[in-house]
mmCIF file of the N, C-alpha and C atoms, coordinates in Angstrom:
data_MODEL
# 
_entry.id   MODEL 
# 
loop_
_atom_site.group_PDB 
_atom_site.id 
_atom_site.type_symbol 
_atom_site.label_atom_id 
_atom_site.label_alt_id 
_atom_site.label_comp_id 
_atom_site.label_asym_id 
_atom_site.label_entity_id 
_atom_site.label_seq_id 
_atom_site.pdbx_PDB_ins_code 
_atom_site.Cartn_x 
_atom_site.Cartn_y 
_atom_site.Cartn_z 
_atom_site.occupancy 
_atom_site.B_iso_or_equiv 
_atom_site.pdbx_formal_charge 
_atom_site.auth_seq_id 
_atom_site.auth_comp_id 
_atom_site.auth_asym_id 
_atom_site.auth_atom_id 
_atom_site.pdbx_PDB_model_num 
ATOM 1   N N  . MET A 1 1  ? 0.843   -1.179 0.000  1.00 0.00 ? 1  MET A N  1 
ATOM 2   C CA . MET A 1 1  ? 0.000   0.000  0.000  1.00 0.00 ? 1  MET A CA 1 
ATOM 3   C C  . MET A 1 1  ? 0.890   1.244  0.000  1.00 0.00 ? 1  MET A C  1 
ATOM 4   N N  . SER A 1 2  ? 0.602   2.182  -0.882 1.00 0.00 ? 2  SER A N  1 
ATOM 5   C CA . SER A 1 2  ? 1.409   3.397  -0.986 1.00 0.00 ? 2  SER A CA 1 
ATOM 6   C C  . SER A 1 2  ? 1.127   4.325  0.202  1.00 0.00 ? 2  SER A C  1 
ATOM 7   N N  . LEU A 1 3  ? 2.003   5.290  0.382  1.00 0.00 ? 3  LEU A N  1 
ATOM 8   C CA . LEU A 1 3  ? 1.826   6.257  1.455  1.00 0.00 ? 3  LEU A CA 1 
ATOM 9   C C  . LEU A 1 3  ? 0.526   7.034  1.241  1.00 0.00 ? 3  LEU A C  1 
ATOM 10  N N  . ARG A 1 4  ? 0.246   7.414  0.023  1.00 0.00 ? 4  ARG A N  1 
ATOM 11  C CA . ARG A 1 4  ? -0.989  8.149  -0.262 1.00 0.00 ? 4  ARG A CA 1 
ATOM 12  C C  . ARG A 1 4  ? -2.217  7.314  0.120  1.00 0.00 ? 4  ARG A C  1 
ATOM 13  N N  . GLU A 1 5  ? -2.197  6.039  -0.202 1.00 0.00 ? 5  GLU A N  1 
ATOM 14  C CA . GLU A 1 5  ? -3.326  5.162  0.133  1.00 0.00 ? 5  GLU A CA 1 
ATOM 15  C C  . GLU A 1 5  ? -3.509  5.053  1.651  1.00 0.00 ? 5  GLU A C  1 
ATOM 16  N N  . LYS A 1 6  ? -2.396  4.951  2.371  1.00 0.00 ? 6  LYS A N  1 
ATOM 17  C CA . LYS A 1 6  ? -2.470  4.879  3.834  1.00 0.00 ? 6  LYS A CA 1 
ATOM 18  C C  . LYS A 1 6  ? -3.059  6.167  4.411  1.00 0.00 ? 6  LYS A C  1 
ATOM 19  N N  . VAL A 1 7  ? -2.575  7.297  3.903  1.00 0.00 ? 7  VAL A N  1 
ATOM 20  C CA . VAL A 1 7  ? -3.054  8.598  4.367  1.00 0.00 ? 7  VAL A CA 1 
ATOM 21  C C  . VAL A 1 7  ? -4.546  8.746  4.073  1.00 0.00 ? 7  VAL A C  1 
ATOM 22  N N  . GLU A 1 8  ? -4.946  8.437  2.844  1.00 0.00 ? 8  GLU A N  1 
ATOM 23  C CA . GLU A 1 8  ? -6.357  8.547  2.447  1.00 0.00 ? 8  GLU A CA 1 
ATOM 24  C C  . GLU A 1 8  ? -7.244  7.668  3.328  1.00 0.00 ? 8  GLU A C  1 
ATOM 25  N N  . GLU A 1 9  ? -6.774  6.472  3.646  1.00 0.00 ? 9  GLU A N  1 
ATOM 26  C CA . GLU A 1 9  ? -7.555  5.548  4.463  1.00 0.00 ? 9  GLU A CA 1 
ATOM 27  C C  . GLU A 1 9  ? -7.786  6.101  5.866  1.00 0.00 ? 9  GLU A C  1 
ATOM 28  N N  . VAL A 1 10 ? -6.746  6.619  6.490  1.00 0.00 ? 10 VAL A N  1 
ATOM 29  C CA . VAL A 1 10 ? -6.878  7.173  7.842  1.00 0.00 ? 10 VAL A CA 1 
ATOM 30  C C  . VAL A 1 10 ? -7.773  8.407  7.827  1.00 0.00 ? 10 VAL A C  1 
ATOM 31  N N  . ILE A 1 11 ? -7.599  9.242  6.825  1.00 0.00 ? 11 ILE A N  1 
ATOM 32  C CA . ILE A 1 11 ? -8.439  10.438 6.730  1.00 0.00 ? 11 ILE A CA 1 
ATOM 33  C C  . ILE A 1 11 ? -9.897  10.042 6.534  1.00 0.00 ? 11 ILE A C  1 
ATOM 34  N N  . GLU A 1 12 ? -10.155 9.106  5.639  1.00 0.00 ? 12 GLU A N  1 
ATOM 35  C CA . GLU A 1 12 ? -11.526 8.696  5.342  1.00 0.00 ? 12 GLU A CA 1 
ATOM 36  C C  . GLU A 1 12 ? -12.213 8.049  6.545  1.00 0.00 ? 12 GLU A C  1 
ATOM 37  N N  . LYS A 1 13 ? -11.501 7.184  7.246  1.00 0.00 ? 13 LYS A N  1 
ATOM 38  C CA . LYS A 1 13 ? -12.105 6.434  8.350  1.00 0.00 ? 13 LYS A CA 1 
ATOM 39  C C  . LYS A 1 13 ? -12.190 7.212  9.655  1.00 0.00 ? 13 LYS A C  1 
ATOM 40  N N  . ASP A 1 14 ? -11.180 8.026  9.948  1.00 0.00 ? 14 ASP A N  1 
ATOM 41  C CA . ASP A 1 14 ? -11.074 8.613  11.279 1.00 0.00 ? 14 ASP A CA 1 
ATOM 42  C C  . ASP A 1 14 ? -11.148 10.140 11.321 1.00 0.00 ? 14 ASP A C  1 
ATOM 43  N N  . ILE A 1 15 ? -10.412 10.807 10.454 1.00 0.00 ? 15 ILE A N  1 
ATOM 44  C CA . ILE A 1 15 ? -10.304 12.259 10.543 1.00 0.00 ? 15 ILE A CA 1 
ATOM 45  C C  . ILE A 1 15 ? -11.513 12.961 9.935  1.00 0.00 ? 15 ILE A C  1 
ATOM 46  N N  . ARG A 1 16 ? -11.892 12.586 8.718  1.00 0.00 ? 16 ARG A N  1 
ATOM 47  C CA . ARG A 1 16 ? -13.009 13.251 8.035  1.00 0.00 ? 16 ARG A CA 1 
ATOM 48  C C  . ARG A 1 16 ? -14.317 13.184 8.845  1.00 0.00 ? 16 ARG A C  1 
ATOM 49  N N  . PRO A 1 17 ? -14.693 12.029 9.382  1.00 0.00 ? 17 PRO A N  1 
ATOM 50  C CA . PRO A 1 17 ? -15.945 11.992 10.168 1.00 0.00 ? 17 PRO A CA 1 
ATOM 51  C C  . PRO A 1 17 ? -15.925 12.950 11.361 1.00 0.00 ? 17 PRO A C  1 
ATOM 52  N N  . ALA A 1 18 ? -14.791 13.078 12.017 1.00 0.00 ? 18 ALA A N  1 
ATOM 53  C CA . ALA A 1 18 ? -14.689 13.989 13.165 1.00 0.00 ? 18 ALA A CA 1 
ATOM 54  C C  . ALA A 1 18 ? -14.859 15.440 12.717 1.00 0.00 ? 18 ALA A C  1 
ATOM 55  N N  . LEU A 1 19 ? -14.232 15.802 11.603 1.00 0.00 ? 19 LEU A N  1 
ATOM 56  C CA . LEU A 1 19 ? -14.362 17.168 11.098 1.00 0.00 ? 19 LEU A CA 1 
ATOM 57  C C  . LEU A 1 19 ? -15.775 17.443 10.601 1.00 0.00 ? 19 LEU A C  1 
ATOM 58  N N  . MET A 1 20 ? -16.396 16.453 9.984  1.00 0.00 ? 20 MET A N  1 
ATOM 59  C CA . MET A 1 20 ? -17.744 16.631 9.439  1.00 0.00 ? 20 MET A CA 1 
ATOM 60  C C  . MET A 1 20 ? -18.782 16.855 10.547 1.00 0.00 ? 20 MET A C  1 
ATOM 61  N N  . ARG A 1 21 ? -18.533 16.322 11.719 1.00 0.00 ? 21 ARG A N  1 
ATOM 62  C CA . ARG A 1 21 ? -19.447 16.547 12.844 1.00 0.00 ? 21 ARG A CA 1 
ATOM 63  C C  . ARG A 1 21 ? -19.529 18.026 13.208 1.00 0.00 ? 21 ARG A C  1 
ATOM 64  N N  . ASP A 1 22 ? -18.472 18.772 12.896 1.00 0.00 ? 22 ASP A N  1 
ATOM 65  C CA . ASP A 1 22 ? -18.449 20.207 13.184 1.00 0.00 ? 22 ASP A CA 1 
ATOM 66  C C  . ASP A 1 22 ? -18.663 21.050 11.929 1.00 0.00 ? 22 ASP A C  1 
ATOM 67  N N  . GLY A 1 23 ? -19.102 20.430 10.850 1.00 0.00 ? 23 GLY A N  1 
ATOM 68  C CA . GLY A 1 23 ? -19.384 21.165 9.617  1.00 0.00 ? 23 GLY A CA 1 
ATOM 69  C C  . GLY A 1 23 ? -18.186 21.364 8.710  1.00 0.00 ? 23 GLY A C  1 
ATOM 70  N N  . GLY A 1 24 ? -17.098 20.672 8.979  1.00 0.00 ? 24 GLY A N  1 
ATOM 71  C CA . GLY A 1 24 ? -15.898 20.825 8.176  1.00 0.00 ? 24 GLY A CA 1 
ATOM 72  C C  . GLY A 1 24 ? -15.620 19.600 7.326  1.00 0.00 ? 24 GLY A C  1 
ATOM 73  N N  . ASN A 1 25 ? -14.500 19.644 6.644  1.00 0.00 ? 25 ASN A N  1 
ATOM 74  C CA . ASN A 1 25 ? -14.055 18.533 5.824  1.00 0.00 ? 25 ASN A CA 1 
ATOM 75  C C  . ASN A 1 25 ? -12.574 18.725 5.550  1.00 0.00 ? 25 ASN A C  1 
ATOM 76  N N  . ILE A 1 26 ? -11.976 17.749 4.890  1.00 0.00 ? 26 ILE A N  1 
ATOM 77  C CA . ILE A 1 26 ? -10.552 17.809 4.578  1.00 0.00 ? 26 ILE A CA 1 
ATOM 78  C C  . ILE A 1 26 ? -10.316 17.134 3.243  1.00 0.00 ? 26 ILE A C  1 
ATOM 79  N N  . ALA A 1 27 ? -9.371  17.666 2.483  1.00 0.00 ? 27 ALA A N  1 
ATOM 80  C CA . ALA A 1 27 ? -8.994  17.074 1.203  1.00 0.00 ? 27 ALA A CA 1 
ATOM 81  C C  . ALA A 1 27 ? -7.486  16.893 1.175  1.00 0.00 ? 27 ALA A C  1 
ATOM 82  N N  . VAL A 1 28 ? -7.046  15.744 0.683  1.00 0.00 ? 28 VAL A N  1 
ATOM 83  C CA . VAL A 1 28 ? -5.616  15.507 0.479  1.00 0.00 ? 28 VAL A CA 1 
ATOM 84  C C  . VAL A 1 28 ? -5.265  16.093 -0.881 1.00 0.00 ? 28 VAL A C  1 
ATOM 85  N N  . VAL A 1 29 ? -4.357  17.052 -0.893 1.00 0.00 ? 29 VAL A N  1 
ATOM 86  C CA . VAL A 1 29 ? -3.960  17.718 -2.127 1.00 0.00 ? 29 VAL A CA 1 
ATOM 87  C C  . VAL A 1 29 ? -2.777  17.004 -2.766 1.00 0.00 ? 29 VAL A C  1 
ATOM 88  N N  . ASP A 1 30 ? -1.800  16.607 -1.939 1.00 0.00 ? 30 ASP A N  1 
ATOM 89  C CA . ASP A 1 30 ? -0.600  15.962 -2.469 1.00 0.00 ? 30 ASP A CA 1 
ATOM 90  C C  . ASP A 1 30 ? 0.080   15.165 -1.360 1.00 0.00 ? 30 ASP A C  1 
ATOM 91  N N  . VAL A 1 31 ? 0.750   14.099 -1.757 1.00 0.00 ? 31 VAL A N  1 
ATOM 92  C CA . VAL A 1 31 ? 1.552   13.296 -0.836 1.00 0.00 ? 31 VAL A CA 1 
ATOM 93  C C  . VAL A 1 31 ? 2.898   13.066 -1.496 1.00 0.00 ? 31 VAL A C  1 
ATOM 94  N N  . ASP A 1 32 ? 3.962   13.502 -0.838 1.00 0.00 ? 32 ASP A N  1 
ATOM 95  C CA . ASP A 1 32 ? 5.316   13.288 -1.335 1.00 0.00 ? 32 ASP A CA 1 
ATOM 96  C C  . ASP A 1 32 ? 5.878   12.058 -0.630 1.00 0.00 ? 32 ASP A C  1 
ATOM 97  N N  . GLU A 1 33 ? 5.938   10.967 -1.360 1.00 0.00 ? 33 GLU A N  1 
ATOM 98  C CA . GLU A 1 33 ? 6.376   9.684  -0.790 1.00 0.00 ? 33 GLU A CA 1 
ATOM 99  C C  . GLU A 1 33 ? 7.803   9.762  -0.247 1.00 0.00 ? 33 GLU A C  1 
ATOM 100 N N  . SER A 1 34 ? 8.684   10.482 -0.927 1.00 0.00 ? 34 SER A N  1 
ATOM 101 C CA . SER A 1 34 ? 10.092  10.490 -0.525 1.00 0.00 ? 34 SER A CA 1 
ATOM 102 C C  . SER A 1 34 ? 10.349  11.282 0.751  1.00 0.00 ? 34 SER A C  1 
ATOM 103 N N  . SER A 1 35 ? 9.636   12.391 0.932  1.00 0.00 ? 35 SER A N  1 
ATOM 104 C CA . SER A 1 35 ? 9.876   13.217 2.121  1.00 0.00 ? 35 SER A CA 1 
ATOM 105 C C  . SER A 1 35 ? 8.873   12.967 3.243  1.00 0.00 ? 35 SER A C  1 
ATOM 106 N N  . GLY A 1 36 ? 7.772   12.271 2.930  1.00 0.00 ? 36 GLY A N  1 
ATOM 107 C CA . GLY A 1 36 ? 6.745   12.033 3.932  1.00 0.00 ? 36 GLY A CA 1 
ATOM 108 C C  . GLY A 1 36 ? 5.892   13.258 4.207  1.00 0.00 ? 36 GLY A C  1 
ATOM 109 N N  . THR A 1 37 ? 5.860   14.187 3.245  1.00 0.00 ? 37 THR A N  1 
ATOM 110 C CA . THR A 1 37 ? 5.092   15.414 3.387  1.00 0.00 ? 37 THR A CA 1 
ATOM 111 C C  . THR A 1 37 ? 3.703   15.236 2.783  1.00 0.00 ? 37 THR A C  1 
ATOM 112 N N  . VAL A 1 38 ? 2.688   15.654 3.537  1.00 0.00 ? 38 VAL A N  1 
ATOM 113 C CA . VAL A 1 38 ? 1.302   15.568 3.087  1.00 0.00 ? 38 VAL A CA 1 
ATOM 114 C C  . VAL A 1 38 ? 0.725   16.974 3.054  1.00 0.00 ? 38 VAL A C  1 
ATOM 115 N N  . LYS A 1 39 ? 0.175   17.375 1.911  1.00 0.00 ? 39 LYS A N  1 
ATOM 116 C CA . LYS A 1 39 ? -0.487  18.667 1.782  1.00 0.00 ? 39 LYS A CA 1 
ATOM 117 C C  . LYS A 1 39 ? -1.984  18.435 1.844  1.00 0.00 ? 39 LYS A C  1 
ATOM 118 N N  . VAL A 1 40 ? -2.638  19.164 2.745  1.00 0.00 ? 40 VAL A N  1 
ATOM 119 C CA . VAL A 1 40 ? -4.078  19.026 2.920  1.00 0.00 ? 40 VAL A CA 1 
ATOM 120 C C  . VAL A 1 40 ? -4.748  20.390 2.865  1.00 0.00 ? 40 VAL A C  1 
ATOM 121 N N  . GLN A 1 41 ? -6.035  20.353 2.555  1.00 0.00 ? 41 GLN A N  1 
ATOM 122 C CA . GLN A 1 41 ? -6.832  21.569 2.562  1.00 0.00 ? 41 GLN A CA 1 
ATOM 123 C C  . GLN A 1 41 ? -8.033  21.331 3.472  1.00 0.00 ? 41 GLN A C  1 
ATOM 124 N N  . LEU A 1 42 ? -8.201  22.211 4.450  1.00 0.00 ? 42 LEU A N  1 
ATOM 125 C CA . LEU A 1 42 ? -9.371  22.144 5.310  1.00 0.00 ? 42 LEU A CA 1 
ATOM 126 C C  . LEU A 1 42 ? -10.510 22.856 4.591  1.00 0.00 ? 42 LEU A C  1 
ATOM 127 N N  . LEU A 1 43 ? -11.680 22.230 4.593  1.00 0.00 ? 43 LEU A N  1 
ATOM 128 C CA . LEU A 1 43 ? -12.825 22.730 3.838  1.00 0.00 ? 43 LEU A CA 1 
ATOM 129 C C  . LEU A 1 43 ? -14.018 22.974 4.752  1.00 0.00 ? 43 LEU A C  1 
ATOM 130 N N  . GLY A 1 44 ? -15.056 23.577 4.195  1.00 0.00 ? 44 GLY A N  1 
ATOM 131 C CA . GLY A 1 44 ? -16.274 23.820 4.956  1.00 0.00 ? 44 GLY A CA 1 
ATOM 132 C C  . GLY A 1 44 ? -16.014 24.755 6.117  1.00 0.00 ? 44 GLY A C  1 
ATOM 133 N N  . ALA A 1 45 ? -16.645 24.481 7.240  1.00 0.00 ? 45 ALA A N  1 
ATOM 134 C CA . ALA A 1 45 ? -16.488 25.324 8.421  1.00 0.00 ? 45 ALA A CA 1 
ATOM 135 C C  . ALA A 1 45 ? -15.033 25.389 8.877  1.00 0.00 ? 45 ALA A C  1 
ATOM 136 N N  . CYS A 1 46 ? -14.271 24.338 8.644  1.00 0.00 ? 46 CYS A N  1 
ATOM 137 C CA . CYS A 1 46 ? -12.860 24.312 9.068  1.00 0.00 ? 46 CYS A CA 1 
ATOM 138 C C  . CYS A 1 46 ? -11.997 25.251 8.228  1.00 0.00 ? 46 CYS A C  1 
ATOM 139 N N  . GLY A 1 47 ? -12.383 25.467 6.982  1.00 0.00 ? 47 GLY A N  1 
ATOM 140 C CA . GLY A 1 47 ? -11.589 26.307 6.085  1.00 0.00 ? 47 GLY A CA 1 
ATOM 141 C C  . GLY A 1 47 ? -11.469 27.744 6.549  1.00 0.00 ? 47 GLY A C  1 
ATOM 142 N N  . GLY A 1 48 ? -12.527 28.294 7.115  1.00 0.00 ? 48 GLY A N  1 
ATOM 143 C CA . GLY A 1 48 ? -12.505 29.682 7.547  1.00 0.00 ? 48 GLY A CA 1 
ATOM 144 C C  . GLY A 1 48 ? -12.429 29.873 9.043  1.00 0.00 ? 48 GLY A C  1 
ATOM 145 N N  . CYS A 1 49 ? -12.287 28.804 9.764  1.00 0.00 ? 49 CYS A N  1 
ATOM 146 C CA . CYS A 1 49 ? -12.281 28.869 11.223 1.00 0.00 ? 49 CYS A CA 1 
ATOM 147 C C  . CYS A 1 49 ? -10.960 29.434 11.745 1.00 0.00 ? 49 CYS A C  1 
ATOM 148 N N  . PRO A 1 50 ? -11.027 30.351 12.717 1.00 0.00 ? 50 PRO A N  1 
ATOM 149 C CA . PRO A 1 50 ? -9.789  30.885 13.289 1.00 0.00 ? 50 PRO A CA 1 
ATOM 150 C C  . PRO A 1 50 ? -8.983  29.824 14.057 1.00 0.00 ? 50 PRO A C  1 
ATOM 151 N N  . MET A 1 51 ? -9.612  28.725 14.401 1.00 0.00 ? 51 MET A N  1 
ATOM 152 C CA . MET A 1 51 ? -8.922  27.655 15.117 1.00 0.00 ? 51 MET A CA 1 
ATOM 153 C C  . MET A 1 51 ? -8.385  26.580 14.172 1.00 0.00 ? 51 MET A C  1 
ATOM 154 N N  . SER A 1 52 ? -8.426  26.817 12.873 1.00 0.00 ? 52 SER A N  1 
ATOM 155 C CA . SER A 1 52 ? -8.058  25.782 11.903 1.00 0.00 ? 52 SER A CA 1 
ATOM 156 C C  . SER A 1 52 ? -6.614  25.305 12.053 1.00 0.00 ? 52 SER A C  1 
ATOM 157 N N  . MET A 1 53 ? -5.697  26.192 12.402 1.00 0.00 ? 53 MET A N  1 
ATOM 158 C CA . MET A 1 53 ? -4.297  25.766 12.564 1.00 0.00 ? 53 MET A CA 1 
ATOM 159 C C  . MET A 1 53 ? -4.145  24.856 13.784 1.00 0.00 ? 53 MET A C  1 
ATOM 160 N N  . ILE A 1 54 ? -4.926  25.117 14.812 1.00 0.00 ? 54 ILE A N  1 
ATOM 161 C CA . ILE A 1 54 ? -4.891  24.244 15.983 1.00 0.00 ? 54 ILE A CA 1 
ATOM 162 C C  . ILE A 1 54 ? -5.481  22.888 15.624 1.00 0.00 ? 54 ILE A C  1 
ATOM 163 N N  . THR A 1 55 ? -6.575  22.897 14.879 1.00 0.00 ? 55 THR A N  1 
ATOM 164 C CA . THR A 1 55 ? -7.163  21.638 14.416 1.00 0.00 ? 55 THR A CA 1 
ATOM 165 C C  . THR A 1 55 ? -6.152  20.873 13.580 1.00 0.00 ? 55 THR A C  1 
ATOM 166 N N  . LEU A 1 56 ? -5.473  21.577 12.714 1.00 0.00 ? 56 LEU A N  1 
ATOM 167 C CA . LEU A 1 56 ? -4.508  20.934 11.825 1.00 0.00 ? 56 LEU A CA 1 
ATOM 168 C C  . LEU A 1 56 ? -3.348  20.326 12.604 1.00 0.00 ? 56 LEU A C  1 
ATOM 169 N N  . THR A 1 57 ? -2.778  21.055 13.527 1.00 0.00 ? 57 THR A N  1 
ATOM 170 C CA . THR A 1 57 ? -1.607  20.545 14.242 1.00 0.00 ? 57 THR A CA 1 
ATOM 171 C C  . THR A 1 57 ? -1.972  19.621 15.395 1.00 0.00 ? 57 THR A C  1 
ATOM 172 N N  . SER A 1 58 ? -2.967  20.010 16.188 1.00 0.00 ? 58 SER A N  1 
ATOM 173 C CA . SER A 1 58 ? -3.300  19.223 17.372 1.00 0.00 ? 58 SER A CA 1 
ATOM 174 C C  . SER A 1 58 ? -4.069  17.948 17.067 1.00 0.00 ? 58 SER A C  1 
ATOM 175 N N  . PHE A 1 59 ? -4.848  17.970 16.005 1.00 0.00 ? 59 PHE A N  1 
ATOM 176 C CA . PHE A 1 59 ? -5.659  16.791 15.695 1.00 0.00 ? 59 PHE A CA 1 
ATOM 177 C C  . PHE A 1 59 ? -5.165  16.082 14.435 1.00 0.00 ? 59 PHE A C  1 
ATOM 178 N N  . VAL A 1 60 ? -5.226  16.747 13.311 1.00 0.00 ? 60 VAL A N  1 
ATOM 179 C CA . VAL A 1 60 ? -4.932  16.087 12.031 1.00 0.00 ? 60 VAL A CA 1 
ATOM 180 C C  . VAL A 1 60 ? -3.491  15.582 11.992 1.00 0.00 ? 60 VAL A C  1 
ATOM 181 N N  . GLU A 1 61 ? -2.531  16.456 12.240 1.00 0.00 ? 61 GLU A N  1 
ATOM 182 C CA . GLU A 1 61 ? -1.127  16.053 12.141 1.00 0.00 ? 61 GLU A CA 1 
ATOM 183 C C  . GLU A 1 61 ? -0.764  15.000 13.183 1.00 0.00 ? 61 GLU A C  1 
ATOM 184 N N  . ARG A 1 62 ? -1.154  15.222 14.412 1.00 0.00 ? 62 ARG A N  1 
ATOM 185 C CA . ARG A 1 62 ? -0.798  14.268 15.474 1.00 0.00 ? 62 ARG A CA 1 
ATOM 186 C C  . ARG A 1 62 ? -1.412  12.892 15.204 1.00 0.00 ? 62 ARG A C  1 
ATOM 187 N N  . TYR A 1 63 ? -2.676  12.867 14.823 1.00 0.00 ? 63 TYR A N  1 
ATOM 188 C CA . TYR A 1 63 ? -3.367  11.598 14.583 1.00 0.00 ? 63 TYR A CA 1 
ATOM 189 C C  . TYR A 1 63 ? -2.788  10.883 13.363 1.00 0.00 ? 63 TYR A C  1 
ATOM 190 N N  . LEU A 1 64 ? -2.583  11.629 12.290 1.00 0.00 ? 64 LEU A N  1 
ATOM 191 C CA . LEU A 1 64 ? -2.067  11.025 11.067 1.00 0.00 ? 64 LEU A CA 1 
ATOM 192 C C  . LEU A 1 64 ? -0.659  10.476 11.268 1.00 0.00 ? 64 LEU A C  1 
ATOM 193 N N  . ARG A 1 65 ? 0.191   11.210 11.963 1.00 0.00 ? 65 ARG A N  1 
ATOM 194 C CA . ARG A 1 65 ? 1.563   10.739 12.216 1.00 0.00 ? 65 ARG A CA 1 
ATOM 195 C C  . ARG A 1 65 ? 1.574   9.518  13.133 1.00 0.00 ? 65 ARG A C  1 
ATOM 196 N N  . ALA A 1 66 ? 0.626   9.435  14.052 1.00 0.00 ? 66 ALA A N  1 
ATOM 197 C CA . ALA A 1 66 ? 0.551   8.276  14.942 1.00 0.00 ? 66 ALA A CA 1 
ATOM 198 C C  . ALA A 1 66 ? 0.116   7.026  14.177 1.00 0.00 ? 66 ALA A C  1 
ATOM 199 N N  . LYS A 1 67 ? -0.811  7.187  13.253 1.00 0.00 ? 67 LYS A N  1 
ATOM 200 C CA . LYS A 1 67 ? -1.345  6.051  12.493 1.00 0.00 ? 67 LYS A CA 1 
ATOM 201 C C  . LYS A 1 67 ? -0.480  5.671  11.295 1.00 0.00 ? 67 LYS A C  1 
ATOM 202 N N  . VAL A 1 68 ? 0.215   6.659  10.710 1.00 0.00 ? 68 VAL A N  1 
ATOM 203 C CA . VAL A 1 68 ? 1.059   6.414  9.532  1.00 0.00 ? 68 VAL A CA 1 
ATOM 204 C C  . VAL A 1 68 ? 2.431   7.026  9.836  1.00 0.00 ? 68 VAL A C  1 
ATOM 205 N N  . PRO A 1 69 ? 3.325   6.258  10.435 1.00 0.00 ? 69 PRO A N  1 
ATOM 206 C CA . PRO A 1 69 ? 4.619   6.798  10.876 1.00 0.00 ? 69 PRO A CA 1 
ATOM 207 C C  . PRO A 1 69 ? 5.489   7.364  9.746  1.00 0.00 ? 69 PRO A C  1 
ATOM 208 N N  . GLU A 1 70 ? 5.220   6.982  8.513  1.00 0.00 ? 70 GLU A N  1 
ATOM 209 C CA . GLU A 1 70 ? 5.996   7.515  7.383  1.00 0.00 ? 70 GLU A CA 1 
ATOM 210 C C  . GLU A 1 70 ? 5.699   8.991  7.133  1.00 0.00 ? 70 GLU A C  1 
ATOM 211 N N  . VAL A 1 71 ? 4.578   9.486  7.657  1.00 0.00 ? 71 VAL A N  1 
ATOM 212 C CA . VAL A 1 71 ? 4.233   10.902 7.504  1.00 0.00 ? 71 VAL A CA 1 
ATOM 213 C C  . VAL A 1 71 ? 5.120   11.712 8.438  1.00 0.00 ? 71 VAL A C  1 
ATOM 214 N N  . LYS A 1 72 ? 5.833   12.666 7.867  1.00 0.00 ? 72 LYS A N  1 
ATOM 215 C CA . LYS A 1 72 ? 6.757   13.488 8.644  1.00 0.00 ? 72 LYS A CA 1 
ATOM 216 C C  . LYS A 1 72 ? 6.252   14.906 8.860  1.00 0.00 ? 72 LYS A C  1 
ATOM 217 N N  . LYS A 1 73 ? 5.434   15.399 7.899  1.00 0.00 ? 73 LYS A N  1 
ATOM 218 C CA . LYS A 1 73 ? 5.009   16.791 7.978  1.00 0.00 ? 73 LYS A CA 1 
ATOM 219 C C  . LYS A 1 73 ? 3.674   16.972 7.264  1.00 0.00 ? 73 LYS A C  1 
ATOM 220 N N  . ILE A 1 74 ? 2.823   17.822 7.833  1.00 0.00 ? 74 ILE A N  1 
ATOM 221 C CA . ILE A 1 74 ? 1.544   18.188 7.229  1.00 0.00 ? 74 ILE A CA 1 
ATOM 222 C C  . ILE A 1 74 ? 1.625   19.662 6.858  1.00 0.00 ? 74 ILE A C  1 
ATOM 223 N N  . ILE A 1 75 ? 1.269   19.986 5.627  1.00 0.00 ? 75 ILE A N  1 
ATOM 224 C CA . ILE A 1 75 ? 1.299   21.368 5.158  1.00 0.00 ? 75 ILE A CA 1 
ATOM 225 C C  . ILE A 1 75 ? -0.104  21.760 4.707  1.00 0.00 ? 75 ILE A C  1 
ATOM 226 N N  . PRO A 1 76 ? -0.652  22.837 5.268  1.00 0.00 ? 76 PRO A N  1 
ATOM 227 C CA . PRO A 1 76 ? -1.961  23.315 4.799  1.00 0.00 ? 76 PRO A CA 1 
ATOM 228 C C  . PRO A 1 76 ? -1.806  24.089 3.498  1.00 0.00 ? 76 PRO A C  1 
ATOM 229 N N  . VAL A 1 77 ? -2.748  23.928 2.595  1.00 0.00 ? 77 VAL A N  1 
ATOM 230 C CA . VAL A 1 77 ? -2.729  24.694 1.346  1.00 0.00 ? 77 VAL A CA 1 
ATOM 231 C C  . VAL A 1 77 ? -4.063  25.390 1.145  1.00 0.00 ? 77 VAL A C  1 
# 
């Protein structure tokens, strides 16, 4: 399974449902297999929320890195 597939699976099963409960969503824009960098876009209520960076670092990045150790960095776009 590729890094992108692993990332998409965790986002689909765990992260997206949590964000959707608050009116938000998330999209994977790009995954760099060699560096472990994942670019994501927060959508819906999360896209314009002043707390979006906290959501991104405290929830999305921490959870994704715990579930997919190959992920080294999350970049919002």
